[in-house]
N, C-alpha and C positions, 0 to 999 in steps of 0.2 A: 504494500500500500504506500502511495506517495501523497504528499501534500503540495498542491500547486506546482507539480513538475519538479519539486525539490528532492531532498534526500528521503529515503524510506523512513517511516516512523520508527522502525526497529533500530536503524542506524542513529537517528536523532536521539532516541531514548538511551542508547548505549553511550553516545557521546556525552549526553547530559550527566549520566551516572558517573562517567569517568572524570568529567570536569569537577563535579561536586566532591568526588572522592579525593581528588588532588587538593582541593581547597581544605578539606578536613585534614589530610595528611600533612599539610603545610603549617598547621598551627595557626595562631591568630595574634595580631597586633591590636592593642586597645589603648586609646588615650584616656587617662584618668584626670578628670578636671578638679575634683575636690579630694585631695589626699592629706590635707593638713593646712596649717597656716602659711606654709610655703614662703618663708622670709627671703629666699634667694630668687623668687620669681622664675623658677624653672618649669618646663613642661615635663609631665610624666607620661611615659609610655611603657607598656609591658608586652612581652611575648610569652604566650602560654602554649606549650606543645599540645598537639591534638590528643595525645594519650596521657594527659596530665594525671598524676597520682597524688594522693594525700601525702603530706609531709615530704614534699619534693624539695630539692635544693634550689637555690636562686643565685644568679650572678648579676651583679651591677656592672653594666658595660658603659664606659664613658668614652664618647667620641672625641676626636681631635678638632682643631679649629676648622671652620667652614664645612664640617661634615654633618650629615643628618643621622640621627640615632638609629632609625629603622634601617636605612640603607647600609649604615656601618655594620649593623648586626648581620646583615645578609652577606655583604662583600668580605667581611673579615673571617667568615666561617663560623662565627659563634651561633648563628641561628641554626645551622646544620647540626651542630652537636647538641644544642638545646632540644631540638626536635627528636633526634635519634636517641638521646639518653634521658629524656623526660625531666628537664629542669627548666625553670622559668628564667627569663631575662628581664631585669629592671633597666629601663633605658631612659635615663635623664636626658633632656634636650635643652641646650643653651639657646637663648634668644638674642636677637640683635639689640634689643633695648638694654640688655645687661653688658654686652660686649659686641662691638660692631663686626668682629670677625667670628662671632659665635664660639669663642674660646671660653672654657670654664675659667673663672677668675681665681686661679690657684695662688696668685700673688697678692691678693687683697686680704688683709687680716679679718675684715668683717665676714668674708666668705670662707675662711679656713679656721675659724674659731668655734669650738663646740658650743652649740646652742644658738648659732646665728648664721645668717646668709645661706650660701649654697650647700655647705656640708649639712646644715640642719634640714634643708629641703630634701636632700637625698636620704638622710636618716628617716625622715617622715615617709618617704616613698617605700623604704624597706619595711617600716612598721605597717603601712597600709597593705603591702603585698603579703606579709606574714598573716595578717588578719583575714584578708579576703580570698587568698589563694592557697591556704593550707601549706605554708612554707615551713620546712624544718629549720628552726632558729639556729641550730648548731651547724647548718650547712649553707651559710651565706658567704659569698665571695665577691671580690671587686677586682676589675681590671680596666685599664685605660691606656690610650695612646696619646703621647705628646701632652697637651694641656690636660687631657683626660687622665693621662698617666700621673701627672703631678697632682691632680685632684684625687686620684686613687690613694697616693701616699698620705694626703691630707686626711682622707677618711679613715685610713688604717690607724693614724695617729690620734684623731679626735674622737672616733667611735670604735675603738678596738674590740669592744664587747660584741659588736655586730658581726664580726667576720672571723671565720676559721682561717682564711688565707686571702692573699691578694697578689696582684701582679701589675707591673708597669712596663710600658714600652716607650723609650725615649722620654722618660719622666724626670722629675726633679725631687730631691729630698725634701721632707717636710721641714718648714721653717727657713728654707733658703732665702725666700723673698717675701716681703710684706708691702711691696710697692711695685709699680710698673718699672721704674728705673732699676731696682735691684733684681727684677725678673730677668732682664737682659744680661745682667752680670752673671746670674746663675746659669742661664742657658748657654752662655759663652764659656762656662767652665772657670769663672774667676772667683768662685766661692768655695773655700775649703775649710773644714773644721776638724778638730780631734774627734775620734769616735765617741768619747764621753760627752762632748758638747752636743753632737748631733743626737745622741741617745736621750739626753736630758730634754731636748725639745719635744720629743715624743712622750716621754714620761710626764712632762708638765702640761701636756695638751688635754689631759683628762685626769680623773681620780682613779682610773682603772688600776687594779693591782693583781690581775689574773695573768693567764698565759697569753702573750701577744700573738697576733696572727703570723703565720708563715708567709714568706714573701718570695716571689719570682721576679727577677730583674732582667730586663731585656734592653740591649743597646747595640747600635752599630758603631764600629770604630770610624766609619766614613760619614757619619751624620754631620751635616754642615749647619743644622738648625739648633740642635741640642747637643752640645759637646759631650763626647764620650766620658769625660771626667765626672759627669753627673752620676753615672752608674757606680763609679768608685765611691762617691760621697753617699749615695743611697745604701750601698753595701756597708760602709762604715757605720751608718746610722742604725741599720737593723741588726747587724751582728752585735753591736753594743747593746741594743735593746734586749736581745736574746742571750747576752752573756757569752757570745762566741768569739773565737779568734777570727781575724780576717783572712787566715790561711785556710783554704778549703780542705775537706776530707778527701775529695777526689776531683780529677779534671778529665773530662772526655774531649779529646781533640778530633774534630772532623774537618773536612775540606772547607766548609763554608762558615763554621762557627766553632767556638769552644763553649763547653758547659761545665761549670764548677758547682759542686754540691757541698753544703755545710750541714752537718748532721749532729744530732744528739741521740745517743744510744740507738743508732741505726735509723732514726727518723729524720727525713729530709725537712729541714727547717727553712733554709734559704737555698735558692739556686740562681745562678746567673747564666744568661746566654749572651755571648759576645759575637756578633756577626762581623765579618771582615770588610765587606765591600758595598753594603747596601746603603741607600740614601735614607733620609728621614721618612719613615713609613711604618705602617702596620704590615707585618710580614705574613704572606700567604704562600700556598703551594697548590695551584689549581690542579684538579684531577678528581678521580672518583674513588681512590683508595681512602682508607680510614684516616691516614695521616695527611691526606691532601684536603685543601679547602680553599674557598675564596674566589673572588672576581677582582681583577686589577681595576683600580679606580684612583681618584685623587688621593695621594698619600697612602695608597694600598698597593704593594708591589709583590710580584712573584720573586721570592727570595730563595726558593728551593726548600723552605721549611715553613710549616704552618704553626704560627705562634698560638693560635686558638687551641689547636690540638694539644700541644705540649703544656699549655697552661691548664687546660681542662684535666689533663693527666696529673699534673702537680696538685690540682684541687681534689683529685680522686673522684672525679665525676664520671669517668668513662665506664666504670663498672657498676654504676648505680642502676 
């Protein structure tokens, strides 16, 4: 049977079912308008996998300057793993009224102090998601690129009780900058402190006295926007917070990167990935294999390694 000389009804029905099934399989993105007082005036978006389970993990994903949170989730590969392994993505979005380049304001004290600004808005997003989407409060993580990476370290410092672990790509240590001028000094690698001084900035950012989050630190030695010395300072900060030596327990040397691991009783507390030749970017590895991910886009490059995969592995989400 045909309709108006078009496709047979059976084919149309089959196509419709296929399209609907693909929409279900893809999970869903939802904008949340009222999630709290939102002192940082951010936009909240969430991605919920199509087979969402109760007490599932959640990852706060922070985009870089000029990027869109939903597109960043797709192009970085994080949406792929969230759908496959059934965890939620919390996707804060910066707006031009806050920053003309839509960068998170990681260098403004009002936005990086517990209880105020953008970090408080993101903390409220986490609380909302826990309440409305049955999130396991012990399995919340944060990761970000560039300005998002710097904001990730700010969240780990100011709200450590919210996270089991976090990651940063081309980020900056917490407390490096509290003004726009000092931000450029940090990005250019002109700010260096003793590990104890860096660690004190984290310890003084909240009244937390528990076990601090584990940290994955990613940086390219060829980054011309955020100097690679920043990874050294982040490492000094978080090894001190965890009471670790800055010498790793092990180093894995590959053709395109080195990975160093810092452990306590066999438990990986900090890892660093140092890429050799890549520009300032989120690192992806397009393809269909498990370790492959992403779509090349602005500040998202094929580096032969999928950062989202390795960070999700560090977060212990791939076996969930």
